C-alpha positions as CSV (number, residue, x, y, z in Angstrom):
1,M,157.6,-143.2,-267.2
2,A,159.0,-146.8,-265.5
3,A,161.7,-146.8,-263.1
4,G,164.7,-147.8,-265.0
5,V,163.3,-147.1,-268.5
6,G,165.3,-144.5,-270.5
7,P,163.9,-142.3,-273.1
8,G,162.7,-144.0,-276.1
9,A,163.0,-147.6,-274.2
10,A,159.4,-149.2,-274.5
11,A,158.0,-149.2,-270.3
12,A,159.1,-151.9,-268.2
13,P,156.8,-154.7,-267.7
14,G,154.4,-154.8,-264.5
15,W,156.2,-157.1,-262.6
16,A,159.8,-155.1,-263.2
17,E,158.7,-152.1,-262.3
18,W,160.9,-150.6,-259.0
19,Q,159.0,-149.7,-256.1
20,S,161.5,-147.4,-254.4
21,S,162.5,-148.0,-251.0
22,E,164.8,-146.0,-248.3
23,P,168.4,-146.8,-248.6
24,Y,170.1,-149.5,-246.7
25,T,167.1,-150.6,-245.1
26,L,166.5,-154.1,-244.1
27,G,164.3,-157.1,-244.5
28,V,165.4,-160.8,-243.1
29,E,164.1,-164.0,-244.5
30,E,165.1,-167.0,-242.2
31,E,164.5,-170.7,-242.9
32,V,163.8,-172.8,-240.0
33,M,163.4,-176.8,-240.0
34,L,160.8,-178.2,-238.0
35,L,161.7,-180.9,-235.3
36,K,159.9,-184.2,-233.3
37,P,161.7,-183.7,-230.2
38,G,161.7,-187.4,-229.4
39,D,164.1,-188.5,-232.0
40,W,165.2,-184.9,-233.5
41,G,164.0,-185.9,-236.9
42,L,162.5,-183.5,-239.2
43,A,158.6,-183.0,-238.8
44,Q,156.8,-183.1,-242.3
45,R,153.8,-180.9,-240.9
46,I,154.0,-177.4,-242.4
47,A,150.5,-177.6,-243.1
48,D,149.4,-178.2,-239.1
49,V,151.8,-175.4,-238.2
50,L,150.4,-172.7,-240.5
51,D,146.9,-173.7,-239.4
52,A,147.8,-173.7,-236.0
53,L,149.6,-170.3,-236.1
54,P,147.2,-167.0,-234.8
55,E,146.3,-164.6,-237.7
56,G,148.3,-161.7,-236.4
57,M,151.6,-164.3,-237.1
58,R,150.2,-165.3,-240.6
59,T,152.0,-162.3,-242.5
60,Y,155.6,-163.3,-240.8
61,V,155.6,-166.8,-241.3
62,G,155.1,-169.0,-244.3
63,A,155.6,-172.0,-246.3
64,E,158.8,-173.3,-248.1
65,T,159.2,-176.1,-250.7
66,H,159.8,-178.8,-248.0
67,A,156.9,-179.6,-245.7
68,S,159.7,-179.6,-242.9
69,A,160.5,-175.9,-243.2
70,I,158.6,-172.7,-241.6
71,E,160.3,-168.8,-243.2
72,L,160.2,-166.3,-240.7
73,Q,160.2,-162.8,-242.6
74,T,160.3,-160.0,-241.0
75,D,159.3,-156.2,-241.5
76,P,161.5,-153.6,-243.2
77,H,163.5,-152.1,-240.8
78,G,166.5,-149.3,-240.5
79,T,168.8,-151.1,-238.4
80,V,170.3,-154.4,-237.5
81,R,169.1,-153.9,-233.9
82,E,165.1,-153.6,-234.8
83,T,165.9,-156.6,-237.1
84,A,167.2,-158.9,-234.9
85,A,164.5,-158.1,-232.1
86,Q,161.7,-158.8,-234.2
87,L,163.7,-162.1,-235.2
88,R,164.1,-163.1,-231.9
89,R,160.1,-162.0,-231.5
90,L,159.5,-164.3,-234.5
91,R,161.5,-167.1,-233.0
92,S,160.1,-167.1,-229.5
93,D,156.4,-166.6,-231.1
94,V,157.0,-169.9,-233.5
95,A,158.5,-172.0,-230.7
96,G,155.4,-171.5,-228.4
97,G,153.3,-172.5,-231.4
98,L,155.0,-175.6,-232.1
99,E,155.4,-176.6,-228.5
100,R,151.5,-176.8,-228.5
101,L,151.9,-179.3,-231.6
102,E,154.9,-181.0,-229.6
103,L,157.2,-180.1,-232.0
104,T,160.5,-177.7,-231.5
105,A,162.6,-175.7,-234.3
106,A,166.3,-175.5,-235.1
107,A,168.0,-173.2,-237.2
108,A,170.7,-174.7,-239.7
109,G,171.8,-175.0,-243.4
110,T,170.6,-178.8,-243.5
111,H,169.4,-181.4,-241.3
112,A,172.3,-183.8,-240.2
113,T,170.7,-187.1,-240.5
114,A,167.7,-186.1,-243.0
115,V,167.5,-188.6,-246.5
116,W,165.5,-187.7,-249.2
117,S,163.1,-190.4,-249.2
118,E,161.4,-189.5,-246.0
119,T,160.7,-185.8,-247.8
120,E,157.4,-184.2,-248.6
121,I,156.6,-181.4,-250.6
122,T,154.4,-178.5,-249.1
123,P,151.0,-178.7,-250.7
124,A,150.6,-175.4,-251.6
125,E,150.4,-174.8,-255.8
126,R,153.5,-172.7,-255.6
127,Y,155.8,-176.1,-254.7
128,R,153.6,-178.1,-256.6
129,Q,155.0,-176.5,-259.6
130,I,158.5,-176.5,-258.5
131,H,157.9,-180.3,-258.0
132,R,156.5,-180.3,-261.6
133,T,159.6,-178.3,-262.8
134,M,162.2,-179.7,-260.9
135,R,161.0,-183.9,-260.7
136,E,162.9,-185.7,-258.1
137,L,165.4,-182.4,-257.3
138,A,162.9,-181.0,-255.4
139,A,162.0,-184.0,-253.3
140,R,165.9,-183.8,-252.4
141,E,167.1,-183.5,-248.5
142,P,165.8,-180.2,-247.5
143,T,168.4,-177.1,-247.6
144,Y,167.9,-173.5,-245.1
145,A,168.6,-170.4,-246.1
146,L,169.1,-166.9,-244.7
147,H,167.9,-164.4,-247.2
148,V,168.8,-160.5,-246.5
149,H,167.2,-157.6,-248.4
150,V,169.0,-153.8,-248.5
151,G,166.8,-150.9,-249.8
152,V,167.8,-149.0,-252.8
153,R,166.0,-146.3,-253.8
154,H,166.8,-146.6,-257.8
155,P,167.0,-149.6,-260.1
156,E,170.6,-148.6,-262.0
157,R,171.8,-148.2,-258.4
158,A,170.5,-151.7,-257.6
159,I,172.2,-153.4,-260.3
160,D,175.5,-151.6,-259.3
161,L,175.1,-152.6,-255.9
162,Y,173.9,-156.4,-257.5
163,N,176.9,-156.6,-259.3
164,R,179.0,-155.6,-257.2
165,M,178.2,-157.3,-254.2
166,R,178.7,-160.8,-256.1
167,A,182.6,-160.0,-255.5
168,H,181.3,-161.0,-252.0
169,L,179.3,-163.7,-252.1
170,P,182.1,-166.4,-251.8
171,T,182.8,-164.2,-248.0
172,L,179.8,-163.9,-247.0
173,L,179.3,-167.8,-247.6
174,A,182.6,-169.0,-245.8
175,L,181.6,-166.9,-242.9
176,S,177.9,-168.5,-242.6
177,G,178.6,-172.3,-243.5
178,N,176.8,-174.0,-241.2
179,S,176.0,-177.0,-243.2
180,P,178.8,-179.8,-242.5
181,Y,175.9,-183.0,-242.4
182,W,174.7,-184.7,-244.9
183,Q,172.5,-187.6,-244.5
184,G,174.2,-189.0,-241.2
185,R,177.9,-188.1,-242.2
186,D,179.9,-185.2,-242.7
187,A,180.5,-184.3,-246.0
188,G,183.7,-182.4,-246.1
189,F,181.8,-178.9,-246.7
190,A,181.5,-176.4,-244.3
191,S,178.0,-175.5,-246.6
192,T,176.7,-178.5,-247.8
193,R,173.7,-176.8,-248.4
194,T,175.3,-174.7,-251.1
195,V,176.0,-177.6,-253.3
196,L,172.6,-179.7,-252.7
197,W,170.7,-176.3,-253.5
198,H,173.1,-175.8,-257.1
199,A,171.5,-178.6,-258.2
200,F,168.4,-176.6,-259.1
201,P,168.5,-174.3,-262.3
202,R,168.8,-170.5,-262.1
203,T,170.9,-170.9,-259.1
204,G,174.3,-170.1,-257.8
205,M,176.7,-167.3,-259.1
206,P,175.0,-164.6,-261.5
207,R,176.2,-162.8,-264.3
208,R,176.9,-159.2,-264.5
209,W,174.6,-157.2,-266.0
210,L,175.3,-153.5,-267.9
211,A,171.7,-151.9,-267.0
212,Y,168.6,-152.9,-265.5
213,D,166.6,-152.6,-268.6
214,E,169.1,-155.3,-269.6
215,W,168.7,-157.9,-266.9
216,V,164.7,-157.2,-267.3
217,E,164.4,-157.9,-270.8
218,A,166.7,-161.2,-270.1
219,V,164.0,-162.0,-267.4
220,D,161.0,-160.7,-269.1
221,L,162.0,-163.4,-272.5
222,Q,161.7,-166.2,-270.3
223,I,158.6,-165.2,-268.8
224,R,156.9,-164.5,-271.8
225,A,158.2,-167.6,-273.4
226,G,156.2,-169.3,-270.5
227,A,159.2,-171.0,-269.1
228,L,159.1,-169.3,-265.8
229,P,155.7,-168.2,-264.2
230,E,157.3,-165.1,-262.5
231,P,160.5,-163.9,-261.5
232,T,161.3,-165.4,-258.3
233,F,161.6,-168.3,-259.7
234,L,165.4,-167.0,-260.4
235,W,167.2,-168.5,-257.4
236,W,170.4,-166.6,-258.0
237,D,172.7,-166.2,-254.9
238,V,171.8,-162.3,-255.0
239,R,168.7,-160.7,-256.9
240,P,167.2,-157.5,-257.2
241,Q,163.9,-157.4,-255.9
242,P,161.9,-154.7,-258.1
243,R,158.6,-155.1,-255.8
244,H,160.5,-154.6,-252.7
245,G,163.0,-152.1,-254.2
246,T,165.5,-154.1,-252.6
247,V,168.8,-156.0,-253.4
248,E,168.4,-159.8,-251.9
249,V,171.6,-161.3,-250.6
250,R,170.9,-164.8,-250.7
251,V,174.0,-167.1,-250.6
252,M,174.2,-167.8,-246.7
253,D,173.4,-171.0,-244.7
254,A,170.6,-169.9,-241.9
255,Q,172.3,-169.5,-238.4
256,T,171.1,-171.3,-235.4
257,R,171.6,-168.0,-233.3
258,V,170.2,-164.9,-234.0
259,E,173.4,-163.2,-232.5
260,D,175.4,-164.5,-235.5
261,T,172.2,-163.7,-238.3
262,A,172.6,-160.2,-236.5
263,A,176.4,-160.3,-237.2
264,L,175.8,-161.5,-241.2
265,V,173.2,-159.0,-241.5
266,A,175.3,-156.0,-240.3
267,L,178.1,-157.2,-243.0
268,V,175.5,-157.1,-245.5
269,Q,174.3,-153.8,-245.0
270,S,177.5,-151.9,-244.3
271,I,179.1,-153.7,-247.8
272,A,176.0,-152.1,-249.2
273,R,176.4,-149.0,-248.3
274,L,180.7,-149.3,-248.7
275,E,180.1,-150.2,-252.7
276,L,177.8,-147.7,-253.1
277,E,179.1,-144.7,-251.8
278,E,182.8,-145.6,-252.1
279,G,183.2,-148.4,-254.9
280,Y,185.1,-150.8,-253.0
281,V,185.5,-153.6,-255.4
282,S,187.8,-153.2,-258.5
283,G,186.1,-154.4,-261.9
284,T,188.7,-156.8,-262.6
285,I,186.7,-158.6,-259.8
286,V,183.3,-157.9,-260.9
287,G,184.2,-159.1,-264.0
288,A,186.3,-162.5,-263.3
289,E,182.8,-164.6,-263.9
290,E,185.0,-167.9,-263.5
291,V,187.0,-166.8,-260.3
292,L,183.9,-166.1,-258.5
293,A,182.4,-169.0,-259.3
294,E,185.3,-171.0,-258.0
295,N,185.7,-169.1,-255.3
296,R,182.2,-169.6,-254.3
297,F,183.0,-173.4,-254.3
298,I,186.0,-172.9,-252.4
299,A,184.0,-170.9,-249.8
300,A,181.1,-173.6,-249.6
301,R,184.0,-176.8,-249.4
302,D,186.2,-174.9,-246.5
303,G,184.3,-172.0,-244.9
304,M,186.7,-169.4,-243.0
305,R,189.8,-172.0,-243.8
306,A,189.1,-171.3,-247.5
307,Q,192.0,-170.0,-249.8
308,L,190.3,-167.5,-252.5
309,I,191.7,-166.1,-255.7
310,D,192.7,-162.8,-255.4
311,T,192.7,-161.3,-259.0
312,T,195.1,-158.7,-258.2
313,Q,198.0,-160.4,-256.7
314,E,197.1,-163.7,-259.1
315,R,197.5,-165.9,-255.6
316,L,195.4,-167.6,-253.1
317,R,194.5,-165.7,-250.2
318,P,193.5,-166.7,-247.0
319,V,189.5,-165.5,-246.6
320,G,190.1,-163.9,-243.1
321,D,192.8,-162.0,-244.2
322,V,189.7,-161.0,-247.3
323,L,187.5,-160.6,-244.2
324,E,190.0,-158.6,-242.1
325,D,190.3,-155.8,-244.9
326,L,186.7,-155.8,-245.8
327,L,185.8,-155.3,-242.1
328,Q,188.2,-152.4,-242.2
329,A,186.5,-150.4,-245.0
330,A,183.3,-150.7,-244.0
331,A,183.8,-149.7,-240.4
332,P,182.8,-146.2,-241.4
333,H,180.0,-147.0,-242.9
334,A,178.9,-149.2,-239.8
335,E,179.0,-146.1,-237.8
336,A,176.8,-144.0,-239.7
337,L,174.2,-147.2,-240.4
338,G,174.1,-147.7,-236.1
339,C,175.5,-151.2,-236.8
340,A,179.1,-151.4,-235.7
341,D,178.9,-153.3,-232.5
342,A,176.7,-155.9,-235.0
343,L,179.5,-155.5,-237.2
344,A,182.2,-156.1,-234.8
345,D,180.7,-159.5,-233.9
346,V,181.3,-160.9,-237.4
347,R,185.4,-161.6,-236.0
348,R,183.6,-163.6,-233.2
349,L,181.4,-165.5,-235.8
350,A,184.5,-165.9,-238.1
351,A,186.3,-167.6,-235.3
352,D,184.1,-170.2,-234.5
353,P,181.3,-170.5,-237.3
354,G,178.3,-172.9,-237.3
355,A,179.8,-175.7,-239.2
356,E,183.0,-176.1,-236.6
357,R,180.5,-175.6,-233.9
358,Q,178.5,-178.5,-234.9
359,R,181.5,-180.5,-235.9
360,R,182.8,-180.2,-232.2
361,E,179.1,-181.0,-231.0
362,A,179.1,-184.3,-233.1
363,A,182.4,-185.0,-231.8
364,Q,181.6,-184.7,-227.8
365,R,178.3,-186.2,-228.4
366,G,179.2,-189.1,-230.4
367,D,175.8,-188.8,-231.9
368,L,174.6,-186.8,-234.9
369,S,170.5,-186.8,-233.4
370,E,172.5,-185.1,-230.3
371,T,173.7,-182.6,-232.4
372,V,170.3,-181.9,-233.6
373,A,169.0,-181.5,-230.1
374,A,171.7,-179.2,-229.5
375,L,170.9,-176.8,-232.3
376,A,167.8,-176.9,-231.3
377,G,168.8,-176.2,-227.7
378,Q,170.3,-172.5,-229.3
379,F,167.3,-171.5,-231.4
380,L,166.2,-169.0,-228.3
381,A,169.4,-168.3,-227.3
């Protein structure tokens, strides 16, 4: 019997068969911008970069929709420490390859001065299909995200985690906001990436599902009808990933420094264990679809200055207070997972998040291209 299918139910389609993985194992996907060191603009050279990579690296480095982006992908790991160590190695290896092409790299949610007219689409068929179906939405300025996979053994547990993780997405977004600039100006958001990306369909805060089979049928209907080629064309902020046996958290901006990525990965892993072992969030907030969507917008706009809607007290509450309560509840789980040090680093990131650092750099340097140069300088820090 296929995973997640009960007695008397039809067999799950092949794509939905759950590939069981060890609980709380981790995988990270990091979208990185390609840069020209001379003027610090985007380099539309993904094809050149992939061709120049050694054969052994091609498993870990891939294309994205835009020709100025690459994606770094780690192996599955049991700990945050192992995950962060591989990500550092991948950044270093990629930086060495880019240097030979007279290019460099940086990580943030958006490039501060990019404009749509300079955007090129990666020539691979998947991205051509995105361009055909999304039309000129696909040719907007590129955005760069951080995706964290958490292993779950059984699909019903995965759906439970998916439902519960939705309540934490605004906090994760506020903490990770690292894209204040758009087309050469301050857009007023901590995560401009979030609002740009939301122009695509099948993005944003997804709804709750009562069972894995319900989610499978809703997705498979779109595939059977020919509206979607396969389920990874659903780009929600969090989604089940049957082929990996994971729940994938996709709401966060790419982080400039690996240490910030490690802190976020530790938080996601600790939340996963907290929710599946204890059931931390209440059913009230899990089911409050409009509140979750509004909190997502507030978090994208205000970052760690956000005041989120508290459904229990029916008032606005500082996201910093929400985060502190979460960190205290998650601390025993971080100890069990071996990521207590990385989780403690979340407080440092909360006190000085990426968007605020970029704004400070811009104020000091007075030139957004120099702000991008500063991001590149921290890529291997």
